Each structure stands twice: as C-alpha cells, then as structure tokens.
N, C-alpha and C positions, 0 to 999 in steps of 0.2 A: 600070269601077267603081274608085273610089279608096278608100284607107284613111283619107282625110281626116277622116271622121266621128270617129274615135277621138281625134284631136287636138282637134277643135273641141268635142267633148262635154265635155271637161274632167274633172279628177279629181273624183269625186263622193264626197267624204267625208261623214260624218254632219253635220259642222258646216255645210257648204254645203247639204246636202239637207234637213236637218230644221229648223235654225234655232231653232225654239221648243222649250223644254225639255219642254213637255207632249208633243210628238210624240216627242221622244227617249225619254221613258219608255214611250210606247206601243210602241216597237220594241225597246227594250233591257230595262229592268227587268221589264216585264210578261211577258217570255218566260221564264217559269220552266220547270222540267222538264216537258215534254210529250213523253214518249218515243215512239219510232216502233214500228211493229209488229215482232213477232218471227215470221219466216216459219216457224220450227220449232215454233211453239205449236200443237199438234194436240190439246190437251186437250178432253175432252167436257164439262167443267164450263161452267156458264153464263158468258157474257162478263162480265168485270169489269175495272176499271182496275187495271193492274199496272205494274211497272217497265218492261215492254215495250209496254204499251198505254195511251196517254194518253186524255184526255177526248174529243178530237176523233174518234179511231178508235172508242172505245167507243160514241159517239153514232151513228156510221155503222153499227156492227154491230147495235145493238138498236133504233135509232130514237130520235128526240129525245124523244118523249112518254114512252116507257118509261124512258129514261135519267133524265129529270127525276123521274118517279115513284119510281124506285129510289133515287136519290140523296137525294131529299127525305125518304123514309122513314128511310134510314140516318142522315141528319142529325138528324132528330127523335128518333131512338133514341140519340143521343149521340155519333155519330162526327164529330169536328171535321174530319177529312180529307174526309168526304163533304160537309160544309158548304162546304168550300173548293172541291171539284170542282163542286158545284151552282152556286156563284158563277161559276166559269169557264164553265159551260154557259150561264148566263143572259147573260153578257157576250159570248159567242161568237155570239149570234143575228145574222142578217143585218142586222137593224135593231132593236137592243134598245131597249125603251121606257124612259122615265125610271123607271117603276115597277120594271122589271127591274134597272136599275142600282142603284136604292136598296135593293132586296132583296138584291142581290149584296153591297153594302157592309155591310148588316146581318149577313149570313151570315159575311162575313170578319171582322167585328168580334167575333162570337161565337167563331169559330175562334181568333182571336188571343187573346182573353180566356182561352180554354181551353189556351193554351200552344203553339199551332201557329205556328211562326215564319214559314212561308210565307204564312199568312193575314195576319200583321202586315205582311209585305212588300207583298202585293197591296193591302191597305187603304191603306198608306202611299202607294203609287203613285196610288191613286184620289184621295187628298187633294192630291197634287202636281199632278194633272191637273184636279181639280175635276170628276170624273166620278162621278155617283151621290151625291156629298157636296159640301158647299161647299168651294171652293178654300181650303186652309189649309196653307201651306208648312211652318210650324213643327210642326204636328201630323204632317204627312207625314214630315218628317225624323225626328221622334222615333220614329215607328213603324218606319221603315226602320233606324234605329240599333238599335232593340230586336231586329229580325229579324237584323241583322248580328251583333250580340253573342251571339245564340243559335245562330249557325252557318248562317244562310240566305244563300247567296252573292248572291241577287238583291237582298237588302237592302243588302249591302256595295257592289254595283255602283251602286245608287241613291244611296247616301251619297257615293260617289266622284264621281258626276256632279254632285251638288249643290255640292260644294266646288270642283270643277273649273270649273264655270260660274257660281258665285256666285249661285245661285237661292235667294233668301230668307235667305242668309247672306253674310258677306263672302267673296269668292272667295279660295281658298287652293289654288292650282294644285299646289304640291308635295304637299300633303296628299291632294288628289284623285287625283293620279297614283300616290302610294304605295298608296292603297287599291285603285285599279283594277289596278295592277301586281300586287298580291298575288292578286287574283282571276284575272288573266291567267295567272299561274303555277299557278293551281288548275284549275278546271273551267268557266271562263266565257270562251269564245272571243270573245264580244262585248266583253268588257273590254279585250282586246288591241287591238281596233279603235279603241276610244276613246283609248287611249294612243298608237296610231299616228297618229290624227287630230291629237292634240296636237302631235306632232312635225312633221306636215305643215303645220299652220297657224302654227307658231312659238310656240305657247303655252308651250313649254318654254324659250323664250328665243331660239331660232333655228330656222329650217327645217332639218330633218334627214331627208332622204328615205332615207338609208342605215339610219337607226334605225327608220324606219317600215316599210320593206319586210318584214323578217322577222316583224314583229308582224302585219302584214296576212296574211302567209302562214300564220302559226300560227292566226290567226282563221279563215282560209279552210279549213284542214284540219279545224277544229272545226265546219264547216258554215255559216259566215257568208258568204252569197252576195255581199253588198256588199263584203266584205273581199277576196274573190276578184277582183272587178271592179277594185278599187283596186290590188291587187297586179299584175294584168295590165296596168293602165295604166302603172304604174311601170316594169315590165319593157319595155313597148313604147317608152316615151319615153326610158328610160335616165336616168342622173343622174351627178353628179360622181364618185360612188364605185362606179358599176357601169355596164356597157355596155347599150345597147339590145339586147334579145333577143326579137324578135317571136315565135319559136317557144314560148318559155316564157310569153310573154304569152298566146298562143293557148290553152295548157293552162289557165291561170287563168281566162281568159274563158269557156272551156268549162265549168269548174266553176261559175262564176257563173251561166251559162245553165241548166245542169241543176239548179241550186239555186233557180231561179225568177226570176233577174234578167234582164229582157229587154234591158237595155243590154249585158249580157254576150253575149247571143245576137246582137245586132246587130253587135257587135265580132267575133264568130266568123265571121259572114257576110263582113265586110270583109277579115279576115285570111285567110280561105279563098280569096278571090279573088286574094290575093297569094302563095298557096302556103305560108303559114306555119302551117297547121293540119293535123294528121295526119288520116287517113281515119277512125280510130276516134273521135277527138274531134269531127269534123264529124258523124259518125253520131249520137253521143250528144246533141249540140246539136239536131240535126234531130228526134230522137225526143222531146226535151223540148218543142220547139215544136209538134210534132204533137199531143201530149197537151194542151197549153195551148190550141191552136187549136180542138180538139174541144170544149173546155169554154167556147167563146165568148170566147177571148182574142183580141180584134181585132188587137192589135199583133203577137201571135205569128203569126197567119195571114200578115200582111204580111212578116215576116222569113222565114217558112217559104217563101213564094213565091220569095224571092231564091235559095234553094238550087236550085230547079228551073228558074228563069229563066236562071241562069248555069251550070248543071251543076256545082255545087259539091259534090263527093262523091257525086253521083248523075248519071244520064243526064239531060241537059237535056230538059225537057218543058214547052214553052210553054203547052200547054193546061192542064196540072195547075197550073202557076204562076198562070194566070189564074183558075182555080177558087178557089185560096187567096186571091187578091186580092179576088175577088168576095165570098167569105165574110168576109174582114176588113172590107171596105167596108160590108157589110150589118150587121156587128157594131159599126160605129162608128169604124173606123180611117180618119182623114183621109189618112194616107199611102197606104193601099191604094186609096182612091177616086182620089187624085191619080195613082197609077201606072196605074190602069185608064184614066183619061182621057188619059194620055199614050201609050197603045198605039194 
C-alpha cells in the first residue's frame, strides 16, 4: 500500500471544493453558534436550548415534534430567539419542503426586525443562496452588514466572503481579507481557513504556503475538520519555508478524521501503513470510522476495512475486513464493492 493517494488527491481548499458562493455560504456563514453538549449537565430541569446545548441536540433529547411545538409556542409568545431556533429546526430537516424554507425565512425576518442580529445574518445568507426567498445579493449583503455592525460574527464572515469573491459587488480582496482576518482573530475559526485559502490560491498577490499553514492550524484547533486536512497536506508535502513532516501530517489528518472528514481518514490509513501515525491517533481515527460506518457511512466502512486488512494499529483480521467491505458495498460504496471483487 502506498501513500500516493495523499499526493494525487490534491489540496482541497474551499475554493477548489466549493466553487460556487452559494455552497460556500452553506458551509461557512450558516454555521452559527450551535454549541455541543455539556457532559456535566445533570440538571433535572426540562431540556432547553442553552449555551451548552444547541438546536440539534435539543431535538434529539425531546423529539422533533415536541421541539417544534415548544419553539413555535415560545416564538408566538414573543421570543425572537425561539423564532430563530424554530427556523433552524425547519431548515435542518432531512428534506425540507419549500414551505418549510419559506416559513423559516419569515421567522428569521421577524427575529431580525425585532433586533436579533443572528436572525439578520441567517436571513441574509438565505437571500445570498436563494433558499426560501428569491435570490437577491443586494438584500443579502445589506442584512449581513446589519448583522455584522450589530456584533454578529457570522454576518461579518459573510460580508468578508462577498468582498473577497466579488459576489454581487466589485471584488475588493484587501477589504475582504481585512474583515475575515478580524474574525479569525476573534472566535470564527472558519474565517482563518478562508484567509489561508486566499494565500494558497494566490488571491493575496502570490502563493504563500508559509502564511497559510498557521492559519489552517488555528482553524483546525477551532474545530474545522477541512482545515485540519489542509494543514496535514501541507505538512506532508512540505514547502519552501518548512520541511515535510509526515508525523505532524498524521496528527492533523487524525483530527480531520475525528471531525468527520473522510479524506482525512483515508490519509490516516495511508500514513499508518508507512508508520507515520501513532497508535493513539490510529485508534482515534478507527473509532471515528466505526461510528460513521454504523450509521451507514458507506465510505467509512471501506476505510475501516483497511485498518483490519493490513493490521494498522490492530491485529490483522481478514474476515472482519471483509465484513466491513460488504457493509460498505451494500451501503453504496463503489470502492468497497471493487475491493470485494478483487479478493
């Protein structure tokens, strides 16, 4: 097994992966504060959305129907934040209907009108994407600027992207980078990735991998899995200002994998075969793949099979590897089906 995959796969920055501004907003600006669970929360109070519990976990705890009913009541009672949360709930459905999206837009408009900056930011993103409302870049920019001026970081990130990419306005790269840089210095790790991408693609005037690497690493530490992948790739390939460091690459690829980035998982498999990944990192990546494979993650099953087929951090077990390949193939992984056919 060779590590050739990592080189051939290429650096996957947002610019190359997303292309369209609408998708960029779907992954960047729309990801406002959705906090993770607090394991120490043992309160007997009824579940509610808090600084430690976001909309997604709240829904898992009480069920979608009850969450909808509770948020709808609170929204009707005048809570603009509940209107905002209800809009998020509607848009998070597996297949939201046009009616769901239109209702979400109306809820966000009401929350924005009542002074909730997050509602303005989310509504601005919907106008930029043409989701639930008619596509209107000017209106989207105005809403995002309002949110930014009121202190909502997601609004500032959106404005920065607009000027950086020249969507609906004349491109102003320095202005876009300045806005995104301020958010990167704040609490928006995804903003750091956008600035890093600008250095990688030469939007700053020249390609500067040395400037991009620490920005990807900062974004990675903030939980951006794709930034971990890009940092790992830079460490693996090396550059004019830094040497190739496969072990550090392995650490970043592992973080990408445990953050849900399957390309990171694939790279952990490849680097494990070369002896560049520590046992603890290999175990963490394997655990992430097992969780994803159980939830019908077809590609995850394929990558998990490689650990057992080649004894990477575990005792080689061809039968178990075959089981994971069969599960992956049944779930739709062409790679797993091909591997089974080759056995």
